[in-house]
The first five atom37 places (N, CA, C, CB, O) and aatype in JSON, in Angstrom:
{
  "aatype": [12, 2, 2, 5, 1, 14, 12, 13, 9, 2, 9, 10, 10, 19, 19, 10, 10, 13, 10, 19, 19, 7, 15, 10, 13, 15, 0, 19, 19, 7, 9, 19, 7, 15, 10, 10, 17, 10, 0, 19, 11, 9, 10, 19, 14, 19, 0, 9, 9, 19, 17, 10, 19, 1, 16, 9, 15, 7, 2, 2, 7, 2, 4, 8, 1, 1, 18],
  "atom_mask": [
    [1, 1, 1, 1, 1],
    [1, 1, 1, 1, 1],
    [1, 1, 1, 1, 1],
    [1, 1, 1, 1, 1],
    [1, 1, 1, 1, 1],
    [1, 1, 1, 1, 1],
    [1, 1, 1, 1, 1],
    [1, 1, 1, 1, 1],
    [1, 1, 1, 1, 1],
    [1, 1, 1, 1, 1],
    [1, 1, 1, 1, 1],
    [1, 1, 1, 1, 1],
    [1, 1, 1, 1, 1],
    [1, 1, 1, 1, 1],
    [1, 1, 1, 1, 1],
    [1, 1, 1, 1, 1],
    [1, 1, 1, 1, 1],
    [1, 1, 1, 1, 1],
    [1, 1, 1, 1, 1],
    [1, 1, 1, 1, 1],
    [1, 1, 1, 1, 1],
    [1, 1, 1, 0, 1],
    [1, 1, 1, 1, 1],
    [1, 1, 1, 1, 1],
    [1, 1, 1, 1, 1],
    [1, 1, 1, 1, 1],
    [1, 1, 1, 1, 1],
    [1, 1, 1, 1, 1],
    [1, 1, 1, 1, 1],
    [1, 1, 1, 0, 1],
    [1, 1, 1, 1, 1],
    [1, 1, 1, 1, 1],
    [1, 1, 1, 0, 1],
    [1, 1, 1, 1, 1],
    [1, 1, 1, 1, 1],
    [1, 1, 1, 1, 1],
    [1, 1, 1, 1, 1],
    [1, 1, 1, 1, 1],
    [1, 1, 1, 1, 1],
    [1, 1, 1, 1, 1],
    [1, 1, 1, 1, 1],
    [1, 1, 1, 1, 1],
    [1, 1, 1, 1, 1],
    [1, 1, 1, 1, 1],
    [1, 1, 1, 1, 1],
    [1, 1, 1, 1, 1],
    [1, 1, 1, 1, 1],
    [1, 1, 1, 1, 1],
    [1, 1, 1, 1, 1],
    [1, 1, 1, 1, 1],
    [1, 1, 1, 1, 1],
    [1, 1, 1, 1, 1],
    [1, 1, 1, 1, 1],
    [1, 1, 1, 1, 1],
    [1, 1, 1, 1, 1],
    [1, 1, 1, 1, 1],
    [1, 1, 1, 1, 1],
    [1, 1, 1, 0, 1],
    [1, 1, 1, 1, 1],
    [1, 1, 1, 1, 1],
    [1, 1, 1, 0, 1],
    [1, 1, 1, 1, 1],
    [1, 1, 1, 1, 1],
    [1, 1, 1, 1, 1],
    [1, 1, 1, 1, 1],
    [1, 1, 1, 1, 1],
    [1, 1, 1, 1, 1]
  ],
  "atom_positions": [
    [[25.83, -39.47, 17.82], [26.69, -38.17, 17.62], [25.41, -37.03, 18.35], [27.19, -37.83, 15.57], [24.26, -36.85, 17.95]],
    [[26.09, -36.42, 19.46], [25.1, -35.4, 19.68], [25.72, -33.59, 19.26], [24.69, -35.63, 21.44], [26.68, -33.01, 19.76]],
    [[24.87, -33.15, 18.32], [25.29, -32.09, 17.84], [24.48, -30.46, 18.19], [25.3, -32.5, 16.49], [24.03, -29.63, 17.39]],
    [[24.52, -30.46, 19.27], [23.93, -29.18, 19.72], [25.2, -27.91, 19.85], [23.15, -29.52, 21.3], [26.4, -27.76, 20.09]],
    [[23.64, -26.96, 19.42], [24.44, -25.66, 19.36], [24.31, -25.22, 21.03], [23.68, -24.38, 18.11], [23.4, -25.56, 21.78]],
    [[25.51, -24.34, 21.36], [25.3, -23.71, 22.39], [24.44, -22.73, 22.62], [26.15, -23.41, 22.65], [24.18, -21.88, 21.76]],
    [[23.86, -22.73, 23.9], [22.67, -21.7, 24.27], [22.76, -20.0, 23.89], [22.53, -21.79, 25.91], [21.77, -19.28, 23.92]],
    [[23.76, -19.65, 23.64], [24.56, -18.18, 23.55], [24.36, -18.39, 21.55], [26.85, -18.16, 24.5], [23.86, -17.47, 20.9]],
    [[24.69, -19.29, 21.09], [24.65, -19.31, 19.45], [22.87, -19.31, 19.18], [25.59, -21.04, 18.69], [22.4, -18.54, 18.34]],
    [[21.96, -20.23, 19.98], [20.63, -20.06, 19.5], [19.97, -18.62, 19.93], [19.78, -21.26, 20.06], [19.25, -18.15, 19.05]],
    [[20.07, -18.01, 20.86], [19.8, -16.94, 21.29], [20.28, -15.82, 20.34], [20.27, -16.91, 22.51], [19.52, -14.88, 20.1]],
    [[21.63, -15.88, 19.72], [22.13, -15.18, 18.71], [21.33, -15.44, 17.28], [23.6, -15.55, 18.65], [21.24, -14.67, 16.32]],
    [[20.89, -16.49, 17.39], [20.4, -16.84, 15.76], [18.63, -15.92, 15.87], [20.23, -19.27, 15.4], [17.97, -15.22, 15.1]],
    [[18.46, -16.38, 17.14], [16.92, -15.63, 17.12], [16.85, -14.16, 16.81], [16.2, -15.72, 18.58], [16.09, -13.52, 16.09]],
    [[18.0, -13.77, 17.64], [18.23, -11.96, 17.86], [18.25, -11.82, 15.98], [20.36, -11.26, 19.01], [17.53, -10.99, 15.43]],
    [[18.98, -12.54, 15.35], [19.34, -12.2, 13.97], [17.86, -12.42, 13.25], [20.66, -13.22, 13.32], [17.29, -11.56, 12.57]],
    [[17.38, -13.73, 13.52], [15.78, -13.89, 12.7], [15.08, -12.7, 12.77], [14.69, -15.02, 13.37], [14.6, -12.08, 11.82]],
    [[15.06, -12.37, 14.14], [14.11, -10.95, 14.28], [14.63, -9.67, 13.45], [14.09, -10.41, 15.94], [13.88, -8.85, 12.9]],
    [[15.87, -9.64, 13.44], [16.14, -8.14, 12.98], [15.93, -8.24, 11.15], [18.04, -7.57, 13.55], [15.39, -7.43, 10.39]],
    [[16.55, -9.46, 10.86], [16.2, -9.85, 9.37], [14.58, -9.67, 8.83], [16.61, -11.48, 9.23], [14.19, -9.08, 7.82]],
    [[13.82, -10.35, 9.8], [12.03, -10.47, 9.78], [11.7, -8.77, 9.58], [11.16, -11.26, 11.66], [11.33, -8.19, 8.56]],
    [[12.0, -8.14, 11.12], [11.71, -6.75, 10.83], [12.1, -5.97, 10.1], [0.0, 0.0, 0.0], [11.27, -5.06, 9.99]],
    [[13.23, -5.79, 9.34], [13.67, -5.2, 8.28], [12.75, -5.83, 7.03], [15.22, -5.41, 8.19], [11.89, -5.08, 6.58]],
    [[12.83, -6.72, 6.64], [11.76, -7.15, 5.29], [10.3, -6.37, 5.64], [11.42, -9.18, 5.18], [9.7, -5.61, 4.88]],
    [[9.92, -6.75, 6.98], [8.56, -6.33, 7.13], [8.46, -4.48, 7.16], [8.01, -7.1, 8.64], [7.53, -3.77, 6.77]],
    [[9.62, -4.13, 7.69], [9.49, -2.5, 7.5], [9.48, -2.19, 5.89], [10.92, -1.63, 8.27], [8.73, -1.31, 5.47]],
    [[10.18, -2.78, 5.16], [10.49, -2.4, 3.79], [9.37, -2.66, 3.17], [11.6, -3.05, 3.15], [8.96, -1.74, 2.47]],
    [[8.59, -3.85, 3.21], [7.31, -4.05, 2.58], [6.19, -3.04, 2.95], [6.85, -5.4, 2.91], [5.4, -2.63, 2.11]],
    [[6.17, -2.62, 4.41], [5.18, -1.61, 4.71], [5.59, -0.49, 4.28], [4.84, -1.48, 6.01], [4.62, 0.24, 4.13]],
    [[7.0, 0.27, 3.87], [7.11, 1.18, 3.02], [6.53, 1.28, 2.26], [0.0, 0.0, 0.0], [5.66, 2.13, 2.13]],
    [[6.93, 0.13, 1.23], [6.56, 0.27, -0.2], [5.1, 0.21, -0.55], [7.22, -0.75, -0.95], [4.67, 0.56, -1.65]],
    [[4.35, -0.26, 0.44], [2.9, -0.47, 0.21], [2.51, 1.12, 0.86], [2.16, -2.06, 1.11], [1.54, 1.64, 0.32]],
    [[2.91, 1.59, 1.51], [2.49, 3.01, 2.31], [2.6, 4.04, 1.09], [0.0, 0.0, 0.0], [1.79, 4.95, 0.89]],
    [[3.72, 3.76, 0.31], [4.29, 4.8, -0.54], [3.0, 4.59, -1.8], [6.18, 4.44, -1.05], [2.13, 5.37, -2.19]],
    [[3.25, 3.6, -2.08], [2.01, 2.88, -3.44], [0.93, 3.68, -2.82], [1.53, 0.74, -3.51], [0.79, 4.67, -3.53]],
    [[0.1, 3.71, -1.83], [-1.18, 4.08, -1.42], [-0.95, 5.69, -1.42], [-1.66, 3.37, 0.06], [-1.8, 6.5, -1.77]],
    [[0.09, 5.93, -1.08], [0.01, 7.86, -1.42], [0.08, 8.11, -2.56], [1.16, 8.9, -0.9], [-0.67, 9.01, -2.93]],
    [[0.82, 7.58, -3.43], [0.76, 7.68, -5.0], [-0.6, 7.63, -5.61], [1.54, 6.54, -5.65], [-1.06, 8.49, -6.37]],
    [[-1.41, 6.21, -5.08], [-2.45, 6.12, -5.74], [-3.6, 7.41, -5.1], [-2.88, 4.55, -5.61], [-4.4, 7.88, -5.91]],
    [[-3.59, 7.87, -3.81], [-4.6, 8.77, -3.26], [-4.11, 10.16, -3.85], [-4.68, 8.72, -1.57], [-4.92, 11.06, -4.11]],
    [[-2.52, 10.32, -4.08], [-2.45, 11.45, -4.92], [-3.02, 11.75, -6.24], [-1.37, 11.6, -5.07], [-3.26, 12.85, -6.74]],
    [[-3.19, 10.57, -6.69], [-3.63, 10.82, -8.22], [-4.77, 10.59, -8.35], [-3.05, 10.1, -9.25], [-5.3, 11.25, -9.25]],
    [[-5.83, 9.47, -7.46], [-7.34, 9.56, -7.29], [-7.67, 10.54, -7.01], [-7.94, 8.86, -6.49], [-8.14, 11.07, -8.02]],
    [[-7.73, 11.39, -5.92], [-8.24, 12.64, -5.25], [-8.61, 13.61, -6.54], [-7.02, 13.35, -4.15], [-9.74, 13.94, -6.92]],
    [[-7.38, 13.97, -7.09], [-7.55, 14.91, -8.28], [-8.68, 14.36, -9.34], [-6.07, 15.07, -9.07], [-9.61, 15.08, -9.71]],
    [[-8.54, 13.25, -9.73], [-9.09, 12.92, -10.7], [-11.06, 12.85, -10.3], [-8.21, 11.52, -11.11], [-12.03, 13.36, -10.87]],
    [[-10.96, 12.17, -9.34], [-12.0, 12.16, -8.46], [-13.04, 13.54, -8.22], [-11.33, 11.79, -7.26], [-14.26, 13.6, -8.14]],
    [[-11.79, 14.79, -8.11], [-12.61, 15.87, -8.33], [-12.82, 16.42, -9.45], [-12.34, 16.7, -7.71], [-13.77, 17.2, -9.61]],
    [[-11.94, 16.09, -10.42], [-12.2, 16.77, -11.94], [-13.64, 16.03, -12.48], [-10.7, 16.37, -13.19], [-14.47, 16.48, -13.27]],
    [[-13.62, 14.63, -11.72], [-14.65, 14.12, -12.65], [-16.41, 14.59, -11.81], [-14.28, 12.13, -12.83], [-17.47, 14.57, -12.43]],
    [[-16.26, 14.9, -10.54], [-17.42, 15.39, -9.66], [-17.54, 16.98, -10.55], [-16.94, 15.47, -7.65], [-18.71, 17.27, -10.8]],
    [[-16.73, 17.77, -10.92], [-16.88, 18.89, -11.5], [-17.66, 18.77, -12.89], [-15.58, 19.45, -11.6], [-18.78, 19.17, -13.21]],
    [[-16.79, 18.16, -13.52], [-17.37, 17.9, -14.73], [-18.71, 17.6, -14.72], [-16.76, 16.95, -15.33], [-19.5, 18.46, -15.1]],
    [[-19.16, 16.42, -14.32], [-20.31, 16.04, -14.16], [-21.37, 17.3, -13.39], [-20.1, 14.72, -13.42], [-22.54, 17.37, -13.78]],
    [[-21.07, 17.88, -12.72], [-21.98, 19.06, -11.79], [-21.92, 19.85, -12.8], [-21.4, 19.81, -10.25], [-23.09, 19.92, -13.2]],
    [[-21.08, 20.68, -13.65], [-20.87, 21.79, -14.49], [-21.8, 21.36, -15.64], [-19.3, 22.07, -14.9], [-22.81, 21.99, -15.95]],
    [[-21.32, 20.1, -16.32], [-22.55, 19.49, -17.29], [-24.15, 19.63, -17.18], [-22.43, 18.09, -17.23], [-24.88, 19.98, -18.1]],
    [[-24.58, 19.28, -15.79], [-25.79, 19.25, -15.42], [-26.53, 18.23, -15.89], [0.0, 0.0, 0.0], [-27.2, 18.23, -16.92]],
    [[-26.37, 17.19, -14.99], [-27.05, 15.97, -15.62], [-28.54, 16.24, -15.43], [-26.59, 14.5, -14.91], [-29.07, 16.27, -14.32]],
    [[-29.21, 16.44, -16.6], [-30.73, 16.7, -16.31], [-31.87, 15.41, -16.47], [-31.16, 17.88, -17.38], [-33.07, 15.59, -16.22]],
    [[-31.4, 14.28, -16.86], [-31.97, 13.41, -17.36], [-31.86, 13.48, -19.14], [0.0, 0.0, 0.0], [-32.59, 12.61, -19.61]],
    [[-31.29, 14.14, -20.03], [-31.65, 13.93, -21.06], [-30.2, 13.56, -22.01], [-32.53, 15.08, -21.38], [-29.7, 14.11, -23.0]],
    [[-29.8, 12.32, -21.17], [-28.52, 11.81, -21.7], [-28.7, 10.94, -23.0], [-27.81, 10.95, -20.59], [-27.85, 11.02, -23.89]],
    [[-29.55, 10.31, -23.11], [-30.19, 9.77, -24.26], [-30.91, 10.61, -25.09], [-30.99, 8.85, -23.93], [-32.12, 10.58, -24.86]],
    [[-30.47, 11.55, -26.23], [-30.95, 11.89, -27.2], [-31.28, 11.44, -28.39], [-30.56, 12.47, -27.3], [-30.42, 11.05, -29.18]],
    [[-32.75, 11.44, -28.7], [-33.2, 10.82, -30.02], [-33.26, 11.79, -31.28], [-34.61, 10.24, -29.81], [-33.72, 12.92, -31.32]],
    [[-32.89, 11.34, -31.93], [-33.24, 11.98, -33.19], [-34.15, 11.85, -34.26], [-32.44, 11.96, -33.69], [-34.12, 12.65, -35.19]]
  ]
}
């Protein structure tokens, strides 16, 4: 039994496969990009606050006070 599909169906299946894979890839890249943007949006202000606190507190080497 020779059960081959016509060439048109094979081409159509390949095109549909590319469309599905492209859509999934686009969704994954969008989600990763959104997460990175959110991380940068949160981490940059936190880094600035930490830097300001360390600068204002003045690290002069007296971190370990002994009484």
